[in-house]
ModelCIF file with pLDDT and N, C-alpha, C, O atoms, coordinates in Angstrom:
data_MODEL
#
_entry.id   MODEL 
#
_entity.id                         1 
_entity.type                       polymer 
_entity.pdbx_number_of_molecules   1 
#
_entity_poly.entity_id                      1 
_entity_poly.type                           'polypeptide(L)' 
_entity_poly.nstd_linkage                   no 
_entity_poly.nstd_monomer                   no 
_entity_poly.pdbx_seq_one_letter_code       MAEGRSNTGICERLFVSVAAVERHVTGIFTKLNLSQAATGQHRRVVAVLRYLGQ 
_entity_poly.pdbx_seq_one_letter_code_can   MAEGRSNTGICERLFVSVAAVERHVTGIFTKLNLSQAATGQHRRVVAVLRYLGQ 
_entity_poly.pdbx_strand_id                 A 
#
loop_
_entity_poly_seq.entity_id 
_entity_poly_seq.num 
_entity_poly_seq.mon_id 
_entity_poly_seq.hetero 
1 1  MET n 
1 2  ALA n 
1 3  GLU n 
1 4  GLY n 
1 5  ARG n 
1 6  SER n 
1 7  ASN n 
1 8  THR n 
1 9  GLY n 
1 10 ILE n 
1 11 CYS n 
1 12 GLU n 
1 13 ARG n 
1 14 LEU n 
1 15 PHE n 
1 16 VAL n 
1 17 SER n 
1 18 VAL n 
1 19 ALA n 
1 20 ALA n 
1 21 VAL n 
1 22 GLU n 
1 23 ARG n 
1 24 HIS n 
1 25 VAL n 
1 26 THR n 
1 27 GLY n 
1 28 ILE n 
1 29 PHE n 
1 30 THR n 
1 31 LYS n 
1 32 LEU n 
1 33 ASN n 
1 34 LEU n 
1 35 SER n 
1 36 GLN n 
1 37 ALA n 
1 38 ALA n 
1 39 THR n 
1 40 GLY n 
1 41 GLN n 
1 42 HIS n 
1 43 ARG n 
1 44 ARG n 
1 45 VAL n 
1 46 VAL n 
1 47 ALA n 
1 48 VAL n 
1 49 LEU n 
1 50 ARG n 
1 51 TYR n 
1 52 LEU n 
1 53 GLY n 
1 54 GLN n 
#
_struct_asym.id          A 
_struct_asym.entity_id   1 
#
loop_
_ma_qa_metric.id 
_ma_qa_metric.mode 
_ma_qa_metric.name 
_ma_qa_metric.software_group_id 
_ma_qa_metric.type 
1 global pLDDT . pLDDT 
2 local  pLDDT . pLDDT 
#
_ma_qa_metric_global.metric_id      1 
_ma_qa_metric_global.metric_value   88.72 
_ma_qa_metric_global.model_id       1 
_ma_qa_metric_global.ordinal_id     1 
#
loop_
_ma_qa_metric_local.label_asym_id 
_ma_qa_metric_local.label_comp_id 
_ma_qa_metric_local.label_seq_id 
_ma_qa_metric_local.metric_id 
_ma_qa_metric_local.metric_value 
_ma_qa_metric_local.model_id 
_ma_qa_metric_local.ordinal_id 
A MET 1  2 89.00 1 1  
A ALA 2  2 87.00 1 2  
A GLU 3  2 89.00 1 3  
A GLY 4  2 89.00 1 4  
A ARG 5  2 93.00 1 5  
A SER 6  2 94.00 1 6  
A ASN 7  2 94.00 1 7  
A THR 8  2 96.00 1 8  
A GLY 9  2 96.00 1 9  
A ILE 10 2 96.00 1 10 
A CYS 11 2 96.00 1 11 
A GLU 12 2 96.00 1 12 
A ARG 13 2 96.00 1 13 
A LEU 14 2 95.00 1 14 
A PHE 15 2 95.00 1 15 
A VAL 16 2 96.00 1 16 
A SER 17 2 97.00 1 17 
A VAL 18 2 96.00 1 18 
A ALA 19 2 97.00 1 19 
A ALA 20 2 97.00 1 20 
A VAL 21 2 97.00 1 21 
A GLU 22 2 95.00 1 22 
A ARG 23 2 96.00 1 23 
A HIS 24 2 95.00 1 24 
A VAL 25 2 93.00 1 25 
A THR 26 2 92.00 1 26 
A GLY 27 2 93.00 1 27 
A ILE 28 2 92.00 1 28 
A PHE 29 2 90.00 1 29 
A THR 30 2 91.00 1 30 
A LYS 31 2 91.00 1 31 
A LEU 32 2 89.00 1 32 
A ASN 33 2 87.00 1 33 
A LEU 34 2 88.00 1 34 
A SER 35 2 80.00 1 35 
A GLN 36 2 76.00 1 36 
A ALA 37 2 69.00 1 37 
A ALA 38 2 57.00 1 38 
A THR 39 2 58.00 1 39 
A GLY 40 2 70.00 1 40 
A GLN 41 2 77.00 1 41 
A HIS 42 2 86.00 1 42 
A ARG 43 2 89.00 1 43 
A ARG 44 2 89.00 1 44 
A VAL 45 2 89.00 1 45 
A VAL 46 2 89.00 1 46 
A ALA 47 2 90.00 1 47 
A VAL 48 2 89.00 1 48 
A LEU 49 2 90.00 1 49 
A ARG 50 2 88.00 1 50 
A TYR 51 2 88.00 1 51 
A LEU 52 2 88.00 1 52 
A GLY 53 2 87.00 1 53 
A GLN 54 2 69.00 1 54 
#
loop_
_atom_site.group_PDB 
_atom_site.id 
_atom_site.type_symbol 
_atom_site.label_atom_id 
_atom_site.label_alt_id 
_atom_site.label_comp_id 
_atom_site.label_asym_id 
_atom_site.label_entity_id 
_atom_site.label_seq_id 
_atom_site.pdbx_PDB_ins_code 
_atom_site.Cartn_x 
_atom_site.Cartn_y 
_atom_site.Cartn_z 
_atom_site.occupancy 
_atom_site.B_iso_or_equiv 
_atom_site.pdbx_formal_charge 
_atom_site.auth_seq_id 
_atom_site.auth_comp_id 
_atom_site.auth_asym_id 
_atom_site.auth_atom_id 
_atom_site.pdbx_PDB_model_num 
ATOM 1   N N  . MET A 1 1  ? -3.916  0.195   14.813 1.00 89.00 ? 1  MET A N  1 
ATOM 2   C CA . MET A 1 1  ? -4.774  -0.309  14.461 1.00 89.00 ? 1  MET A CA 1 
ATOM 3   C C  . MET A 1 1  ? -5.532  -0.636  15.372 1.00 89.00 ? 1  MET A C  1 
ATOM 4   O O  . MET A 1 1  ? -6.730  -0.351  15.364 1.00 89.00 ? 1  MET A O  1 
ATOM 5   N N  . ALA A 1 2  ? -4.952  -1.287  16.303 1.00 87.00 ? 2  ALA A N  1 
ATOM 6   C CA . ALA A 1 2  ? -6.387  -2.003  17.251 1.00 87.00 ? 2  ALA A CA 1 
ATOM 7   C C  . ALA A 1 2  ? -6.625  -0.570  18.184 1.00 87.00 ? 2  ALA A C  1 
ATOM 8   O O  . ALA A 1 2  ? -7.273  -0.977  19.148 1.00 87.00 ? 2  ALA A O  1 
ATOM 9   N N  . GLU A 1 3  ? -6.408  0.914   18.357 1.00 89.00 ? 3  GLU A N  1 
ATOM 10  C CA . GLU A 1 3  ? -6.670  1.877   18.678 1.00 89.00 ? 3  GLU A CA 1 
ATOM 11  C C  . GLU A 1 3  ? -7.862  2.414   17.859 1.00 89.00 ? 3  GLU A C  1 
ATOM 12  O O  . GLU A 1 3  ? -8.535  3.317   18.356 1.00 89.00 ? 3  GLU A O  1 
ATOM 13  N N  . GLY A 1 4  ? -8.133  1.991   16.795 1.00 89.00 ? 4  GLY A N  1 
ATOM 14  C CA . GLY A 1 4  ? -8.856  2.261   15.999 1.00 89.00 ? 4  GLY A CA 1 
ATOM 15  C C  . GLY A 1 4  ? -8.214  3.732   15.086 1.00 89.00 ? 4  GLY A C  1 
ATOM 16  O O  . GLY A 1 4  ? -8.772  4.637   14.465 1.00 89.00 ? 4  GLY A O  1 
ATOM 17  N N  . ARG A 1 5  ? -7.116  3.478   15.319 1.00 93.00 ? 5  ARG A N  1 
ATOM 18  C CA . ARG A 1 5  ? -6.573  4.663   13.990 1.00 93.00 ? 5  ARG A CA 1 
ATOM 19  C C  . ARG A 1 5  ? -6.161  4.651   12.548 1.00 93.00 ? 5  ARG A C  1 
ATOM 20  O O  . ARG A 1 5  ? -5.325  4.040   11.882 1.00 93.00 ? 5  ARG A O  1 
ATOM 21  N N  . SER A 1 6  ? -6.883  5.374   12.374 1.00 94.00 ? 6  SER A N  1 
ATOM 22  C CA . SER A 1 6  ? -6.689  5.724   10.505 1.00 94.00 ? 6  SER A CA 1 
ATOM 23  C C  . SER A 1 6  ? -4.777  5.824   10.118 1.00 94.00 ? 6  SER A C  1 
ATOM 24  O O  . SER A 1 6  ? -3.772  6.184   10.730 1.00 94.00 ? 6  SER A O  1 
ATOM 25  N N  . ASN A 1 7  ? -5.146  5.192   8.564  1.00 94.00 ? 7  ASN A N  1 
ATOM 26  C CA . ASN A 1 7  ? -3.401  5.142   8.615  1.00 94.00 ? 7  ASN A CA 1 
ATOM 27  C C  . ASN A 1 7  ? -2.945  6.519   8.876  1.00 94.00 ? 7  ASN A C  1 
ATOM 28  O O  . ASN A 1 7  ? -1.806  6.655   9.323  1.00 94.00 ? 7  ASN A O  1 
ATOM 29  N N  . THR A 1 8  ? -3.962  7.972   8.574  1.00 96.00 ? 8  THR A N  1 
ATOM 30  C CA . THR A 1 8  ? -2.790  9.199   9.233  1.00 96.00 ? 8  THR A CA 1 
ATOM 31  C C  . THR A 1 8  ? -2.538  9.249   10.581 1.00 96.00 ? 8  THR A C  1 
ATOM 32  O O  . THR A 1 8  ? -1.499  9.639   11.113 1.00 96.00 ? 8  THR A O  1 
ATOM 33  N N  . GLY A 1 9  ? -3.591  8.811   11.140 1.00 96.00 ? 9  GLY A N  1 
ATOM 34  C CA . GLY A 1 9  ? -3.813  8.939   12.844 1.00 96.00 ? 9  GLY A CA 1 
ATOM 35  C C  . GLY A 1 9  ? -2.400  7.846   13.397 1.00 96.00 ? 9  GLY A C  1 
ATOM 36  O O  . GLY A 1 9  ? -1.966  8.013   14.537 1.00 96.00 ? 9  GLY A O  1 
ATOM 37  N N  . ILE A 1 10 ? -1.910  6.991   12.674 1.00 96.00 ? 10 ILE A N  1 
ATOM 38  C CA . ILE A 1 10 ? -0.588  6.088   12.889 1.00 96.00 ? 10 ILE A CA 1 
ATOM 39  C C  . ILE A 1 10 ? 0.311   6.705   12.479 1.00 96.00 ? 10 ILE A C  1 
ATOM 40  O O  . ILE A 1 10 ? 1.342   6.303   13.019 1.00 96.00 ? 10 ILE A O  1 
ATOM 41  N N  . CYS A 1 11 ? 0.493   7.489   11.796 1.00 96.00 ? 11 CYS A N  1 
ATOM 42  C CA . CYS A 1 11 ? 1.814   7.995   11.077 1.00 96.00 ? 11 CYS A CA 1 
ATOM 43  C C  . CYS A 1 11 ? 1.976   9.249   12.131 1.00 96.00 ? 11 CYS A C  1 
ATOM 44  O O  . CYS A 1 11 ? 2.959   9.321   12.868 1.00 96.00 ? 11 CYS A O  1 
ATOM 45  N N  . GLU A 1 12 ? 0.657   10.480  12.139 1.00 96.00 ? 12 GLU A N  1 
ATOM 46  C CA . GLU A 1 12 ? 1.096   11.496  13.408 1.00 96.00 ? 12 GLU A CA 1 
ATOM 47  C C  . GLU A 1 12 ? 1.348   10.783  14.360 1.00 96.00 ? 12 GLU A C  1 
ATOM 48  O O  . GLU A 1 12 ? 2.553   10.946  14.553 1.00 96.00 ? 12 GLU A O  1 
ATOM 49  N N  . ARG A 1 13 ? 0.818   9.818   15.364 1.00 96.00 ? 13 ARG A N  1 
ATOM 50  C CA . ARG A 1 13 ? 1.058   9.188   16.898 1.00 96.00 ? 13 ARG A CA 1 
ATOM 51  C C  . ARG A 1 13 ? 2.845   8.473   16.424 1.00 96.00 ? 13 ARG A C  1 
ATOM 52  O O  . ARG A 1 13 ? 3.764   8.851   17.150 1.00 96.00 ? 13 ARG A O  1 
ATOM 53  N N  . LEU A 1 14 ? 3.076   7.829   15.647 1.00 95.00 ? 14 LEU A N  1 
ATOM 54  C CA . LEU A 1 14 ? 4.733   7.294   15.635 1.00 95.00 ? 14 LEU A CA 1 
ATOM 55  C C  . LEU A 1 14 ? 5.651   8.419   14.712 1.00 95.00 ? 14 LEU A C  1 
ATOM 56  O O  . LEU A 1 14 ? 6.836   8.246   14.428 1.00 95.00 ? 14 LEU A O  1 
ATOM 57  N N  . PHE A 1 15 ? 5.073   9.256   14.429 1.00 95.00 ? 15 PHE A N  1 
ATOM 58  C CA . PHE A 1 15 ? 6.307   10.319  13.598 1.00 95.00 ? 15 PHE A CA 1 
ATOM 59  C C  . PHE A 1 15 ? 7.009   9.045   12.777 1.00 95.00 ? 15 PHE A C  1 
ATOM 60  O O  . PHE A 1 15 ? 7.959   8.365   13.164 1.00 95.00 ? 15 PHE A O  1 
ATOM 61  N N  . VAL A 1 16 ? 6.186   8.908   11.405 1.00 96.00 ? 16 VAL A N  1 
ATOM 62  C CA . VAL A 1 16 ? 6.538   8.687   10.145 1.00 96.00 ? 16 VAL A CA 1 
ATOM 63  C C  . VAL A 1 16 ? 5.609   8.535   8.954  1.00 96.00 ? 16 VAL A C  1 
ATOM 64  O O  . VAL A 1 16 ? 4.447   8.885   9.157  1.00 96.00 ? 16 VAL A O  1 
ATOM 65  N N  . SER A 1 17 ? 5.885   8.121   7.869  1.00 97.00 ? 17 SER A N  1 
ATOM 66  C CA . SER A 1 17 ? 5.277   8.810   6.729  1.00 97.00 ? 17 SER A CA 1 
ATOM 67  C C  . SER A 1 17 ? 4.277   7.835   6.700  1.00 97.00 ? 17 SER A C  1 
ATOM 68  O O  . SER A 1 17 ? 4.460   6.774   7.296  1.00 97.00 ? 17 SER A O  1 
ATOM 69  N N  . VAL A 1 18 ? 2.970   8.110   5.924  1.00 96.00 ? 18 VAL A N  1 
ATOM 70  C CA . VAL A 1 18 ? 1.798   7.786   5.646  1.00 96.00 ? 18 VAL A CA 1 
ATOM 71  C C  . VAL A 1 18 ? 2.195   6.466   4.498  1.00 96.00 ? 18 VAL A C  1 
ATOM 72  O O  . VAL A 1 18 ? 1.643   5.393   4.742  1.00 96.00 ? 18 VAL A O  1 
ATOM 73  N N  . ALA A 1 19 ? 2.863   6.508   3.620  1.00 97.00 ? 19 ALA A N  1 
ATOM 74  C CA . ALA A 1 19 ? 3.617   5.312   3.203  1.00 97.00 ? 19 ALA A CA 1 
ATOM 75  C C  . ALA A 1 19 ? 4.341   4.473   4.261  1.00 97.00 ? 19 ALA A C  1 
ATOM 76  O O  . ALA A 1 19 ? 3.864   3.378   4.556  1.00 97.00 ? 19 ALA A O  1 
ATOM 77  N N  . ALA A 1 20 ? 5.412   4.891   4.828  1.00 97.00 ? 20 ALA A N  1 
ATOM 78  C CA . ALA A 1 20 ? 5.677   3.856   5.747  1.00 97.00 ? 20 ALA A CA 1 
ATOM 79  C C  . ALA A 1 20 ? 4.518   2.882   6.687  1.00 97.00 ? 20 ALA A C  1 
ATOM 80  O O  . ALA A 1 20 ? 4.713   1.814   7.266  1.00 97.00 ? 20 ALA A O  1 
ATOM 81  N N  . VAL A 1 21 ? 3.577   3.506   6.605  1.00 97.00 ? 21 VAL A N  1 
ATOM 82  C CA . VAL A 1 21 ? 2.170   2.999   7.771  1.00 97.00 ? 21 VAL A CA 1 
ATOM 83  C C  . VAL A 1 21 ? 1.822   1.995   6.724  1.00 97.00 ? 21 VAL A C  1 
ATOM 84  O O  . VAL A 1 21 ? 1.873   0.793   6.986  1.00 97.00 ? 21 VAL A O  1 
ATOM 85  N N  . GLU A 1 22 ? 1.401   2.526   5.317  1.00 95.00 ? 22 GLU A N  1 
ATOM 86  C CA . GLU A 1 22 ? 0.748   1.600   4.427  1.00 95.00 ? 22 GLU A CA 1 
ATOM 87  C C  . GLU A 1 22 ? 1.597   0.007   4.097  1.00 95.00 ? 22 GLU A C  1 
ATOM 88  O O  . GLU A 1 22 ? 1.087   -1.061  3.759  1.00 95.00 ? 22 GLU A O  1 
ATOM 89  N N  . ARG A 1 23 ? 2.641   0.250   4.273  1.00 96.00 ? 23 ARG A N  1 
ATOM 90  C CA . ARG A 1 23 ? 3.619   -0.732  4.156  1.00 96.00 ? 23 ARG A CA 1 
ATOM 91  C C  . ARG A 1 23 ? 3.642   -2.119  5.351  1.00 96.00 ? 23 ARG A C  1 
ATOM 92  O O  . ARG A 1 23 ? 3.636   -3.330  5.132  1.00 96.00 ? 23 ARG A O  1 
ATOM 93  N N  . HIS A 1 24 ? 3.667   -1.453  6.486  1.00 95.00 ? 24 HIS A N  1 
ATOM 94  C CA . HIS A 1 24 ? 3.465   -1.916  7.458  1.00 95.00 ? 24 HIS A CA 1 
ATOM 95  C C  . HIS A 1 24 ? 2.070   -2.529  7.476  1.00 95.00 ? 24 HIS A C  1 
ATOM 96  O O  . HIS A 1 24 ? 2.099   -3.759  7.532  1.00 95.00 ? 24 HIS A O  1 
ATOM 97  N N  . VAL A 1 25 ? 0.812   -1.961  7.441  1.00 93.00 ? 25 VAL A N  1 
ATOM 98  C CA . VAL A 1 25 ? -0.426  -2.718  7.135  1.00 93.00 ? 25 VAL A CA 1 
ATOM 99  C C  . VAL A 1 25 ? -0.477  -4.104  6.518  1.00 93.00 ? 25 VAL A C  1 
ATOM 100 O O  . VAL A 1 25 ? -0.775  -5.252  6.847  1.00 93.00 ? 25 VAL A O  1 
ATOM 101 N N  . THR A 1 26 ? 0.173   -3.105  4.946  1.00 92.00 ? 26 THR A N  1 
ATOM 102 C CA . THR A 1 26 ? -0.235  -4.022  3.958  1.00 92.00 ? 26 THR A CA 1 
ATOM 103 C C  . THR A 1 26 ? 0.761   -5.371  4.206  1.00 92.00 ? 26 THR A C  1 
ATOM 104 O O  . THR A 1 26 ? 0.464   -6.493  3.796  1.00 92.00 ? 26 THR A O  1 
ATOM 105 N N  . GLY A 1 27 ? 1.530   -5.172  4.670  1.00 93.00 ? 27 GLY A N  1 
ATOM 106 C CA . GLY A 1 27 ? 2.348   -6.300  5.427  1.00 93.00 ? 27 GLY A CA 1 
ATOM 107 C C  . GLY A 1 27 ? 1.968   -7.315  6.464  1.00 93.00 ? 27 GLY A C  1 
ATOM 108 O O  . GLY A 1 27 ? 2.270   -8.490  6.678  1.00 93.00 ? 27 GLY A O  1 
ATOM 109 N N  . ILE A 1 28 ? 0.932   -6.120  7.219  1.00 92.00 ? 28 ILE A N  1 
ATOM 110 C CA . ILE A 1 28 ? 0.158   -7.244  8.547  1.00 92.00 ? 28 ILE A CA 1 
ATOM 111 C C  . ILE A 1 28 ? -0.773  -8.109  7.345  1.00 92.00 ? 28 ILE A C  1 
ATOM 112 O O  . ILE A 1 28 ? -0.527  -9.301  7.163  1.00 92.00 ? 28 ILE A O  1 
ATOM 113 N N  . PHE A 1 29 ? -1.793  -7.448  6.595  1.00 90.00 ? 29 PHE A N  1 
ATOM 114 C CA . PHE A 1 29 ? -2.895  -8.490  5.949  1.00 90.00 ? 29 PHE A CA 1 
ATOM 115 C C  . PHE A 1 29 ? -2.395  -9.275  5.436  1.00 90.00 ? 29 PHE A C  1 
ATOM 116 O O  . PHE A 1 29 ? -2.817  -10.390 5.742  1.00 90.00 ? 29 PHE A O  1 
ATOM 117 N N  . THR A 1 30 ? -1.374  -9.247  4.505  1.00 91.00 ? 30 THR A N  1 
ATOM 118 C CA . THR A 1 30 ? 0.215   -10.620 4.313  1.00 91.00 ? 30 THR A CA 1 
ATOM 119 C C  . THR A 1 30 ? 0.149   -11.613 5.013  1.00 91.00 ? 30 THR A C  1 
ATOM 120 O O  . THR A 1 30 ? -0.214  -12.779 4.860  1.00 91.00 ? 30 THR A O  1 
ATOM 121 N N  . LYS A 1 31 ? 0.584   -10.953 5.880  1.00 91.00 ? 31 LYS A N  1 
ATOM 122 C CA . LYS A 1 31 ? 0.989   -12.195 6.774  1.00 91.00 ? 31 LYS A CA 1 
ATOM 123 C C  . LYS A 1 31 ? -0.376  -12.758 7.232  1.00 91.00 ? 31 LYS A C  1 
ATOM 124 O O  . LYS A 1 31 ? -0.285  -13.985 7.196  1.00 91.00 ? 31 LYS A O  1 
ATOM 125 N N  . LEU A 1 32 ? -1.800  -12.311 7.714  1.00 89.00 ? 32 LEU A N  1 
ATOM 126 C CA . LEU A 1 32 ? -2.855  -12.619 8.161  1.00 89.00 ? 32 LEU A CA 1 
ATOM 127 C C  . LEU A 1 32 ? -3.577  -13.486 7.121  1.00 89.00 ? 32 LEU A C  1 
ATOM 128 O O  . LEU A 1 32 ? -4.722  -13.933 7.198  1.00 89.00 ? 32 LEU A O  1 
ATOM 129 N N  . ASN A 1 33 ? -2.512  -13.665 5.944  1.00 87.00 ? 33 ASN A N  1 
ATOM 130 C CA . ASN A 1 33 ? -3.787  -13.899 4.721  1.00 87.00 ? 33 ASN A CA 1 
ATOM 131 C C  . ASN A 1 33 ? -4.988  -13.112 4.671  1.00 87.00 ? 33 ASN A C  1 
ATOM 132 O O  . ASN A 1 33 ? -5.927  -13.873 4.908  1.00 87.00 ? 33 ASN A O  1 
ATOM 133 N N  . LEU A 1 34 ? -5.382  -11.971 4.477  1.00 88.00 ? 34 LEU A N  1 
ATOM 134 C CA . LEU A 1 34 ? -6.321  -11.423 4.099  1.00 88.00 ? 34 LEU A CA 1 
ATOM 135 C C  . LEU A 1 34 ? -6.034  -10.893 3.007  1.00 88.00 ? 34 LEU A C  1 
ATOM 136 O O  . LEU A 1 34 ? -5.074  -10.132 2.888  1.00 88.00 ? 34 LEU A O  1 
ATOM 137 N N  . SER A 1 35 ? -6.880  -11.237 1.972  1.00 80.00 ? 35 SER A N  1 
ATOM 138 C CA . SER A 1 35 ? -6.960  -10.411 0.765  1.00 80.00 ? 35 SER A CA 1 
ATOM 139 C C  . SER A 1 35 ? -7.739  -9.173  0.648  1.00 80.00 ? 35 SER A C  1 
ATOM 140 O O  . SER A 1 35 ? -8.515  -8.662  1.456  1.00 80.00 ? 35 SER A O  1 
ATOM 141 N N  . GLN A 1 36 ? -7.301  -8.718  -0.761 1.00 76.00 ? 36 GLN A N  1 
ATOM 142 C CA . GLN A 1 36 ? -8.402  -7.155  -0.535 1.00 76.00 ? 36 GLN A CA 1 
ATOM 143 C C  . GLN A 1 36 ? -10.087 -7.944  -1.036 1.00 76.00 ? 36 GLN A C  1 
ATOM 144 O O  . GLN A 1 36 ? -11.137 -7.315  -1.172 1.00 76.00 ? 36 GLN A O  1 
ATOM 145 N N  . ALA A 1 37 ? -9.924  -9.249  -1.205 1.00 69.00 ? 37 ALA A N  1 
ATOM 146 C CA . ALA A 1 37 ? -11.611 -9.597  -1.708 1.00 69.00 ? 37 ALA A CA 1 
ATOM 147 C C  . ALA A 1 37 ? -12.164 -10.382 -0.629 1.00 69.00 ? 37 ALA A C  1 
ATOM 148 O O  . ALA A 1 37 ? -12.970 -11.277 -0.884 1.00 69.00 ? 37 ALA A O  1 
ATOM 149 N N  . ALA A 1 38 ? -11.816 -10.137 0.514  1.00 57.00 ? 38 ALA A N  1 
ATOM 150 C CA . ALA A 1 38 ? -12.203 -10.449 1.768  1.00 57.00 ? 38 ALA A CA 1 
ATOM 151 C C  . ALA A 1 38 ? -13.789 -10.819 1.720  1.00 57.00 ? 38 ALA A C  1 
ATOM 152 O O  . ALA A 1 38 ? -14.390 -9.807  1.357  1.00 57.00 ? 38 ALA A O  1 
ATOM 153 N N  . THR A 1 39 ? -14.611 -11.811 1.936  1.00 58.00 ? 39 THR A N  1 
ATOM 154 C CA . THR A 1 39 ? -16.036 -11.556 1.291  1.00 58.00 ? 39 THR A CA 1 
ATOM 155 C C  . THR A 1 39 ? -16.851 -10.863 2.348  1.00 58.00 ? 39 THR A C  1 
ATOM 156 O O  . THR A 1 39 ? -16.986 -11.369 3.462  1.00 58.00 ? 39 THR A O  1 
ATOM 157 N N  . GLY A 1 40 ? -17.338 -9.833  2.051  1.00 70.00 ? 40 GLY A N  1 
ATOM 158 C CA . GLY A 1 40 ? -18.042 -9.120  3.175  1.00 70.00 ? 40 GLY A CA 1 
ATOM 159 C C  . GLY A 1 40 ? -17.224 -8.584  4.221  1.00 70.00 ? 40 GLY A C  1 
ATOM 160 O O  . GLY A 1 40 ? -17.975 -7.779  4.773  1.00 70.00 ? 40 GLY A O  1 
ATOM 161 N N  . GLN A 1 41 ? -15.503 -8.547  5.150  1.00 77.00 ? 41 GLN A N  1 
ATOM 162 C CA . GLN A 1 41 ? -15.246 -8.471  5.984  1.00 77.00 ? 41 GLN A CA 1 
ATOM 163 C C  . GLN A 1 41 ? -14.223 -6.749  5.939  1.00 77.00 ? 41 GLN A C  1 
ATOM 164 O O  . GLN A 1 41 ? -13.762 -6.212  4.932  1.00 77.00 ? 41 GLN A O  1 
ATOM 165 N N  . HIS A 1 42 ? -14.179 -6.494  6.688  1.00 86.00 ? 42 HIS A N  1 
ATOM 166 C CA . HIS A 1 42 ? -13.455 -5.432  6.629  1.00 86.00 ? 42 HIS A CA 1 
ATOM 167 C C  . HIS A 1 42 ? -12.013 -5.761  7.631  1.00 86.00 ? 42 HIS A C  1 
ATOM 168 O O  . HIS A 1 42 ? -11.882 -6.094  8.809  1.00 86.00 ? 42 HIS A O  1 
ATOM 169 N N  . ARG A 1 43 ? -10.946 -5.455  6.402  1.00 89.00 ? 43 ARG A N  1 
ATOM 170 C CA . ARG A 1 43 ? -9.590  -6.396  6.241  1.00 89.00 ? 43 ARG A CA 1 
ATOM 171 C C  . ARG A 1 43 ? -9.265  -5.812  8.324  1.00 89.00 ? 43 ARG A C  1 
ATOM 172 O O  . ARG A 1 43 ? -8.972  -6.647  9.180  1.00 89.00 ? 43 ARG A O  1 
ATOM 173 N N  . ARG A 1 44 ? -9.442  -4.160  8.655  1.00 89.00 ? 44 ARG A N  1 
ATOM 174 C CA . ARG A 1 44 ? -8.924  -3.670  9.271  1.00 89.00 ? 44 ARG A CA 1 
ATOM 175 C C  . ARG A 1 44 ? -9.089  -4.591  10.621 1.00 89.00 ? 44 ARG A C  1 
ATOM 176 O O  . ARG A 1 44 ? -8.219  -5.020  11.379 1.00 89.00 ? 44 ARG A O  1 
ATOM 177 N N  . VAL A 1 45 ? -10.548 -4.744  10.651 1.00 89.00 ? 45 VAL A N  1 
ATOM 178 C CA . VAL A 1 45 ? -11.531 -4.987  11.883 1.00 89.00 ? 45 VAL A CA 1 
ATOM 179 C C  . VAL A 1 45 ? -11.042 -6.516  12.332 1.00 89.00 ? 45 VAL A C  1 
ATOM 180 O O  . VAL A 1 45 ? -10.755 -6.908  13.463 1.00 89.00 ? 45 VAL A O  1 
ATOM 181 N N  . VAL A 1 46 ? -11.041 -7.315  10.957 1.00 89.00 ? 46 VAL A N  1 
ATOM 182 C CA . VAL A 1 46 ? -10.283 -8.633  11.502 1.00 89.00 ? 46 VAL A CA 1 
ATOM 183 C C  . VAL A 1 46 ? -8.948  -8.979  11.670 1.00 89.00 ? 46 VAL A C  1 
ATOM 184 O O  . VAL A 1 46 ? -8.490  -9.907  12.338 1.00 89.00 ? 46 VAL A O  1 
ATOM 185 N N  . ALA A 1 47 ? -8.441  -8.255  11.089 1.00 90.00 ? 47 ALA A N  1 
ATOM 186 C CA . ALA A 1 47 ? -6.761  -8.092  11.823 1.00 90.00 ? 47 ALA A CA 1 
ATOM 187 C C  . ALA A 1 47 ? -6.900  -7.786  13.285 1.00 90.00 ? 47 ALA A C  1 
ATOM 188 O O  . ALA A 1 47 ? -6.205  -8.408  14.088 1.00 90.00 ? 47 ALA A O  1 
ATOM 189 N N  . VAL A 1 48 ? -7.507  -7.131  13.572 1.00 89.00 ? 48 VAL A N  1 
ATOM 190 C CA . VAL A 1 48 ? -7.740  -6.703  15.235 1.00 89.00 ? 48 VAL A CA 1 
ATOM 191 C C  . VAL A 1 48 ? -8.077  -7.122  16.009 1.00 89.00 ? 48 VAL A C  1 
ATOM 192 O O  . VAL A 1 48 ? -7.647  -7.166  17.162 1.00 89.00 ? 48 VAL A O  1 
ATOM 193 N N  . LEU A 1 49 ? -9.495  -7.795  15.243 1.00 90.00 ? 49 LEU A N  1 
ATOM 194 C CA . LEU A 1 49 ? -9.733  -9.110  15.791 1.00 90.00 ? 49 LEU A CA 1 
ATOM 195 C C  . LEU A 1 49 ? -8.706  -10.391 16.405 1.00 90.00 ? 49 LEU A C  1 
ATOM 196 O O  . LEU A 1 49 ? -8.653  -11.025 17.458 1.00 90.00 ? 49 LEU A O  1 
ATOM 197 N N  . ARG A 1 50 ? -7.945  -10.375 15.121 1.00 88.00 ? 50 ARG A N  1 
ATOM 198 C CA . ARG A 1 50 ? -7.514  -11.825 15.206 1.00 88.00 ? 50 ARG A CA 1 
ATOM 199 C C  . ARG A 1 50 ? -6.075  -11.288 16.153 1.00 88.00 ? 50 ARG A C  1 
ATOM 200 O O  . ARG A 1 50 ? -5.369  -12.110 16.738 1.00 88.00 ? 50 ARG A O  1 
ATOM 201 N N  . TYR A 1 51 ? -5.832  -9.975  16.178 1.00 88.00 ? 51 TYR A N  1 
ATOM 202 C CA . TYR A 1 51 ? -4.442  -9.890  17.365 1.00 88.00 ? 51 TYR A CA 1 
ATOM 203 C C  . TYR A 1 51 ? -5.242  -9.978  18.827 1.00 88.00 ? 51 TYR A C  1 
ATOM 204 O O  . TYR A 1 51 ? -4.814  -10.699 19.728 1.00 88.00 ? 51 TYR A O  1 
ATOM 205 N N  . LEU A 1 52 ? -6.135  -9.380  18.933 1.00 88.00 ? 52 LEU A N  1 
ATOM 206 C CA . LEU A 1 52 ? -6.831  -9.382  20.445 1.00 88.00 ? 52 LEU A CA 1 
ATOM 207 C C  . LEU A 1 52 ? -7.155  -11.205 20.442 1.00 88.00 ? 52 LEU A C  1 
ATOM 208 O O  . LEU A 1 52 ? -6.774  -11.739 21.483 1.00 88.00 ? 52 LEU A O  1 
ATOM 209 N N  . GLY A 1 53 ? -7.739  -12.074 19.502 1.00 87.00 ? 53 GLY A N  1 
ATOM 210 C CA . GLY A 1 53 ? -7.745  -13.078 19.946 1.00 87.00 ? 53 GLY A CA 1 
ATOM 211 C C  . GLY A 1 53 ? -6.258  -14.127 20.630 1.00 87.00 ? 53 GLY A C  1 
ATOM 212 O O  . GLY A 1 53 ? -6.460  -15.116 21.334 1.00 87.00 ? 53 GLY A O  1 
ATOM 213 N N  . GLN A 1 54 ? -5.074  -13.726 20.303 1.00 69.00 ? 54 GLN A N  1 
ATOM 214 C CA . GLN A 1 54 ? -3.968  -14.285 20.492 1.00 69.00 ? 54 GLN A CA 1 
ATOM 215 C C  . GLN A 1 54 ? -3.861  -14.263 21.928 1.00 69.00 ? 54 GLN A C  1 
ATOM 216 O O  . GLN A 1 54 ? -2.872  -14.743 22.481 1.00 69.00 ? 54 GLN A O  1 
#
């Protein structure tokens, strides 16, 4: 995600299924407490920014 890849791009790079990537991305959003109803924010961008801020 930090490289700007889509779920499909991630699965092709890591040789895993799209479903596996989706599960892991969902887990990341959960751990970062980024609900789907985040007000006007793109969850992938917020997750990457939090990662880069560490």
